[in-house]
N, C-alpha and C positions, 0 to 999 in steps of 0.2 A: 883415532877413530876405532882402531882394532882393540885398544885397551878398554874403551867404553863398551864395546860389544862383548868382550870377555867378562866384564863386570856384570853386564845384563844377564848373560848366560848363567853365571855363577849364582846371581840373586834368584833367578828363576828356578834353578835346581834346588836351592835351599828352601824356597817357598814350596816347591813341589813336595819335598820330603816332609815339611812341616804339615802341610795339608793332608798328606797320606797318613801320617801318624795320627792326626786328629780324627780322620775318618775311621781308621782301625780301632781307635779307642772307643769311639761312639758305637761302632758295630758290636764290639765286645760288651760294652756297658749296657746297651739296650737289647742285645740278643737278636739283632737283625740277621735274617737269612739272605742268601743270594736272591731268592724269589722276592723278598720284601724290597730289595734295592732295585733289581733289574726287571721285575715283573715276571709274568708267566711267559715262558719260552714258547715259540711256535714251531710246529713241525715243518720239515722241508716241504711236505705236501701242502700244508696250509699256506706257506709263503708262495709257493709256485702257483697254487690255485688263485691266490690274490692277484698275482701278476696277470694271469690269464683273464680274470674278471675285469682288470683295468685295460685290457686290450694289448698287452705286451706279449707277442707271439714269437719273437726272434731269439729264443733261448735254445741252446744245445742240450738236449736231454735224451736219454735212451728211450726207445719206443715203448718198452715195457713200463717204465716209470710214467710216461705220458698216458698210457692206457689206464694205469692205476689211478692217476689223478682225475682223469676224465670220468671214471666210473663213480667217483665220490661226489656227492652233492656239494656245491659250494656253499659257504656260510652265507653269502649274499642271498641265495635262493632259499635257504632253510629259515632265514629270519623273517621272510615275507609271509 
């Protein structure tokens, strides 16, 4: 059983390397940027405000950061 598991791990590692090489080739070939692949990043304030909008209030943050976030309008409110 251990031999089969080792073979599986080795095959998975080889497949991983093959897929990674393919992705790198395509990124170079097509000129993709990080933003093209992963999308637009969100600021810490945006992510935190989204959690507050969903009713998640049990996060540990500094009082000054909380004041900063609460002073900013949420995207939910600004879209309406």
